[in-house]
C-alpha positions in Angstrom: -101.9 -25.8 18.0 -104.1 -23.0 19.3 -105.5 -25.5 21.9 -102.0 -26.2 23.3 -100.2 -24.3 26.0 -96.4 -24.7 26.5 -94.8 -23.6 29.7 -91.5 -23.8 31.6 -91.9 -25.4 34.9 -89.6 -24.3 37.7 -89.5 -26.3 40.9 -87.9 -24.7 44.0 -85.2 -26.6 45.9 -85.8 -29.1 48.7 -83.4 -30.7 51.1 -82.3 -33.8 49.1 -78.7 -33.1 48.0 -79.5 -33.6 44.3 -82.3 -31.1 44.5 -80.6 -28.2 46.3 -80.4 -26.3 43.1 -84.1 -26.6 41.9 -85.4 -28.1 38.7 -86.8 -27.2 35.3 -89.0 -29.0 32.9 -91.2 -28.3 29.9 -95.0 -28.6 30.3 -97.1 -29.4 27.2 -100.8 -29.0 28.0 -103.4 -30.0 25.4 -106.5 -27.9 26.4 -108.8 -29.7 24.0 -108.2 -33.2 25.4 -107.0 -32.2 28.9 -103.8 -34.2 28.5 -100.5 -33.1 30.1 -97.0 -34.0 29.2 -94.0 -33.1 31.3 -90.6 -33.3 29.5 -88.0 -33.9 32.2 -84.3 -33.7 31.2 -83.1 -34.5 34.8 -83.6 -38.3 35.0 -80.8 -40.4 36.3 -80.4 -43.8 38.0 -78.5 -44.1 41.2 -78.4 -47.8 40.7 -76.6 -47.7 37.4 -73.1 -49.2 37.4 -70.5 -47.0 39.0 -72.9 -44.0 39.2 -71.0 -42.0 41.9 -67.6 -42.6 40.2 -68.9 -41.6 36.8 -70.7 -38.5 38.2 -67.5 -37.4 39.9 -65.5 -37.9 36.7 -68.1 -36.0 34.6 -69.2 -39.1 32.7 -72.8 -39.3 33.9 -75.4 -39.9 31.3 -78.8 -38.4 32.0 -81.9 -38.8 29.9 -85.1 -37.2 28.9 -88.4 -38.8 30.0 -92.0 -37.7 29.3 -94.5 -38.0 32.2 -98.2 -37.9 31.5 -99.4 -38.0 35.1 -99.1 -34.3 35.9 -100.8 -34.7 39.3 -98.3 -37.2 40.4 -95.5 -34.9 39.2 -96.8 -32.1 41.3 -97.5 -34.3 44.3 -93.9 -35.3 44.4 -92.8 -31.7 44.9 -95.7 -31.0 47.2 -94.6 -33.8 49.5 -91.2 -32.2 49.7 -92.6 -28.7 50.3 -91.3 -27.3 47.0 -93.1 -24.7 45.0 -94.0 -25.5 41.4 -94.6 -22.5 39.1 -95.2 -22.4 35.4 -94.3 -19.7 32.9 -96.7 -20.2 30.0 -94.9 -19.1 26.9 -96.2 -16.8 24.1 -95.5 -19.2 21.2 -97.1 -19.2 17.8 -98.8 -22.3 16.4 -95.9 -23.0 14.1 -93.4 -22.6 17.0 -95.3 -25.1 19.0 -95.3 -27.5 16.1 -91.6 -27.1 15.7 -91.1 -27.7 19.4 -93.3 -30.8 19.3 -91.1 -32.3 16.5 -87.9 -31.4 18.4 -89.1 -33.0 21.6 -90.1 -36.1 19.7 -86.7 -36.3 18.3 -85.1 -36.0 21.7 -87.4 -38.7 23.1 -86.1 -41.1 20.4 -82.5 -40.3 21.5 -83.1 -39.5 25.1 -79.6 -40.0 26.7 -77.2 -37.1 26.8 -73.9 -36.4 28.6 -74.9 -34.3 31.6 -72.7 -31.5 32.9 -73.8 -29.6 36.0 -72.7 -26.2 34.8 -73.0 -26.4 31.1 -75.6 -29.0 30.0 -78.3 -29.8 32.6 -82.0 -29.9 33.3 -82.2 -26.1 33.1 -80.1 -25.4 30.0 -81.7 -28.2 27.9 -85.2 -26.8 28.1 -83.9 -23.3 27.4 -81.9 -24.4 24.3 -84.7 -26.4 22.7 -87.2 -23.7 23.2 -84.9 -21.1 21.7 -84.1 -23.3 18.7 -87.8 -23.6 17.9 -88.6 -19.9 18.0 -89.1 -18.1 14.6 -87.6 -15.0 16.1 -84.7 -14.2 18.4 -84.8 -14.1 22.2 -83.6 -10.9 23.7 -82.8 -11.1 27.4 -82.7 -8.1 29.7 -79.2 -7.7 31.2 -79.0 -8.0 34.9 -76.8 -5.0 35.6 -74.2 -5.5 38.3 -74.9 -9.2 38.7 -71.9 -11.3 37.8 -71.3 -14.0 40.5 -68.9 -16.9 40.1 -70.2 -20.4 39.8 -69.0 -21.0 43.4 -70.9 -18.0 44.8 -74.1 -19.3 43.1 -73.6 -22.8 44.6 -72.9 -21.3 48.0 -76.3 -19.5 47.9 -78.0 -22.8 47.2 -76.1 -24.8 49.9 -76.0 -22.2 52.6 -78.1 -24.5 54.9 -76.0 -27.6 54.0 -72.4 -26.9 55.1 -71.1 -30.4 54.3 -72.6 -30.2 50.8 -70.9 -26.8 50.3 -67.6 -28.2 51.7 -67.7 -31.2 49.3 -68.4 -28.9 46.3 -65.7 -26.5 47.3 -63.2 -29.3 47.8 -63.7 -30.6 44.3 -64.2 -27.4 42.4 -61.1 -25.7 41.2 -60.0 -22.2 40.2 -62.3 -22.0 37.1 -65.4 -22.0 39.5 -64.2 -18.6 40.8 -64.4 -16.8 37.4 -67.2 -14.3 36.9 -70.1 -15.6 34.9 -72.3 -14.0 32.3 -76.1 -14.2 32.1 -76.2 -17.3 29.9 -73.8 -19.2 32.2 -75.9 -18.3 35.2 -78.9 -20.0 33.7 -77.6 -23.4 34.7 -79.7 -22.7 37.9 -83.5 -23.0 37.2 -84.3 -19.9 39.3 -82.0 -17.8 37.2 -83.5 -19.1 34.0 -87.0 -18.4 35.3 -86.1 -14.9 36.1 -84.5 -14.3 32.7 -87.5 -15.7 30.9 -89.7 -13.3 32.7 -87.7 -10.4 31.4 -87.2 -11.7 27.8 -88.8 -10.8 24.5 -89.0 -12.5 21.1 -88.1 -10.2 18.2 -89.0 -11.0 14.6 -89.2 -8.6 11.6 -89.5 -5.6 13.8 -92.2 -7.1 16.0 -91.6 -7.7 19.7 -93.6 -9.9 22.0 -92.9 -11.1 25.5 -91.6 -14.6 25.9 -93.8 -15.3 28.9 -97.5 -14.8 28.4 -98.6 -15.5 32.0 -97.8 -17.4 35.2 -99.5 -20.3 37.0 -98.7 -21.6 40.4 -99.4 -25.3 40.5 -98.0 -26.0 44.0 -97.5 -23.2 46.6 -94.4 -23.4 48.8 -94.9 -25.7 51.8 -93.1 -26.9 54.9 -89.9 -28.7 54.0 -88.9 -31.6 56.3 -85.5 -31.1 57.8 -83.2 -34.1 58.1 -80.5 -34.1 60.8 -77.0 -34.1 59.5 -73.6 -34.4 61.1 -73.6 -32.2 64.2 -70.3 -30.5 63.6 -69.6 -28.1 60.7 -66.4 -28.5 58.5 -65.0 -25.4 60.2 -65.6 -26.9 63.7 -63.9 -30.2 62.6 -60.8 -28.3 61.3 -60.7 -26.2 64.5 -60.6 -29.4 66.5 -57.8 -30.7 64.3 -55.9 -27.5 65.0 -56.4 -27.8 68.7 -55.1 -31.3 68.7 -52.1 -30.2 66.5 -51.3 -27.4 68.9 -51.5 -29.7 71.9 -49.2 -32.2 70.3 -46.8 -29.5 69.2 -46.6 -28.1 72.8 -46.0 -31.6 74.2 -43.3 -32.3 71.6 -41.6 -29.0 72.5 -41.7 -29.8 76.2 -40.5 -33.3 75.9 -38.1 -32.6 73.0 -39.5 -35.4 71.0 -41.3 -35.9 67.7 -44.6 -37.9 67.5 -44.0 -39.7 64.3 -47.4 -41.4 64.4 -49.1 -37.9 64.1 -47.0 -37.1 61.1 -47.9 -40.4 59.5 -51.6 -39.8 60.2 -51.6 -36.3 58.7 -49.7 -37.5 55.7 -52.0 -40.4 55.1 -55.2 -38.4 55.4 -54.0 -35.5 53.2 -52.4 -37.9 50.8 -55.6 -40.0 50.3 -57.7 -36.8 49.8 -55.0 -35.6 47.3 -55.5 -38.8 45.3 -59.2 -37.8 44.8 -58.1 -34.3 43.7 -55.5 -35.8 41.4 -58.2 -37.9 39.7 -60.3 -34.8 39.2 -57.7 -33.5 36.9 -58.9 -36.1 34.4 -62.6 -35.4 35.0 -64.8 -34.1 32.1 -65.9 -31.3 34.5 -63.8 -28.3 33.3 -64.2 -26.5 36.6 -62.3 -29.3 38.5 -59.1 -29.6 36.5 -57.0 -26.9 38.1 -57.5 -27.1 41.9 -54.9 -25.4 44.1 -56.0 -27.3 47.1 -54.0 -30.2 45.8 -51.0 -28.3 47.1 -51.7 -29.3 50.7 -53.9 -32.3 50.0 -51.1 -33.8 48.0 -50.8 -37.5 47.1 -47.0 -37.2 47.1 -47.1 -37.3 50.9 -48.0 -41.0 50.7 -44.5 -41.9 49.2 -42.7 -40.3 52.2 -44.6 -42.0 54.9 -42.3 -45.1 55.1 -39.2 -42.8 55.6 -41.0 -40.8 58.3 -42.0 -43.9 60.2 -38.4 -45.3 60.1 -37.2 -41.8 61.1 -35.1 -41.6 58.0 -34.0 -38.2 56.6 -36.7 -36.9 54.2 -37.2 -33.7 52.3 -40.9 -33.9 52.7 -41.4 -31.3 55.4 -39.4 -28.7 53.4 -41.5 -29.6 50.3 -44.6 -29.3 52.4 -43.5 -25.8 53.6 -43.1 -24.6 50.0 -46.5 -26.1 49.0 -48.3 -24.5 51.9 -46.8 -21.1 51.0 -48.0 -21.5 47.4 -51.4 -22.6 48.7 -51.8 -19.5 50.8 -50.7 -17.3 47.8 -53.3 -19.1 45.7 -56.1 -17.9 47.9 -56.0 -14.7 46.0 -57.3 -16.6 42.9 -59.3 -19.5 44.4 -61.9 -19.7 47.1 -61.0 -22.7 49.2 -63.2 -25.1 51.1 -64.1 -24.0 54.6 -61.3 -24.8 57.0 -58.6 -25.6 54.5 -56.4 -22.7 55.6 -56.5 -24.3 59.1 -55.3 -27.6 57.7 -52.4 -25.6 56.1 -51.6 -24.2 59.5 -51.5 -27.7 61.0 -49.0 -28.7 58.3 -46.9 -25.6 59.1 -46.6 -26.8 62.7 -45.2 -30.1 61.5 -42.6 -28.3 59.4 -41.6 -26.2 62.5 -41.2 -29.3 64.7 -39.0 -31.0 62.1 -37.1 -27.9 61.0 -33.8 -28.7 62.8 -33.7 -32.4 61.9 -30.4 -33.5 60.5 
């Protein structure tokens, strides 16, 4: 095993949505034969039955694959402009042998239940490497660094507002809890940083976990793809302007535009159905989501009464839900523009407040 190098590969993000957070893999390099093996725990198939639905519900199965064409692996990231860096680990021959056996066992049972925060392409390499060490890994604490899951995701999606909006819409209150170092390692860049500052301790002896670095692909130019021209905030501001204009016209004409009520109730109700389903998702961070207070599926049941201009308690219920929603902002960071949506709903309560 002296002729084998084992390293942690860290690939920087590129602009595909699934790669905004980077990627990690294990690199096994046989110096004697020149053969390379890349163990990738991030393989999935978009074409598998009900992939999107299963992903949203936290039931997505990923798998481990072993690639032997290292040049093709690197070229993929080069074409995207991503950097590929390796941290070659300071492992003993017996630790490499244990890792070889463990990776072989994983390849025989390659499928695992993927979870973005807790069990992904970054945590899997970390865990299997740690299990195969004959000593204990000691990580250097990052003093003063305790972001929430949401804050870390925002950092990765800051150039992709609609991806950030979608994440924030689905993530609940648990995503706003402070994280410790180990939880932060779900992001490959954080794991790479911690490996650099880690040591292996055994019987009083201390050695660094990382022996040296190798840059296989330097950072390049990343192709930018055009997205929707308006940001989520801009869209909700347009919604507010329309709501205010309708509100003013209703006040001037002393009438109520029922079709606007029905449209708002339909859109918020359908969005609420998605959030209601997320309660049953296997993703723990989606189960308690206070945004369901204003994106509420209950509004769908009251639409027929509103259209027929029958007396309905919905608008008073909506007022109470909006107030609770605004109070909840002290504990949960909402998706961009959701407070504006709440304001639009308040306007509908105001126009209906004197209804008999």
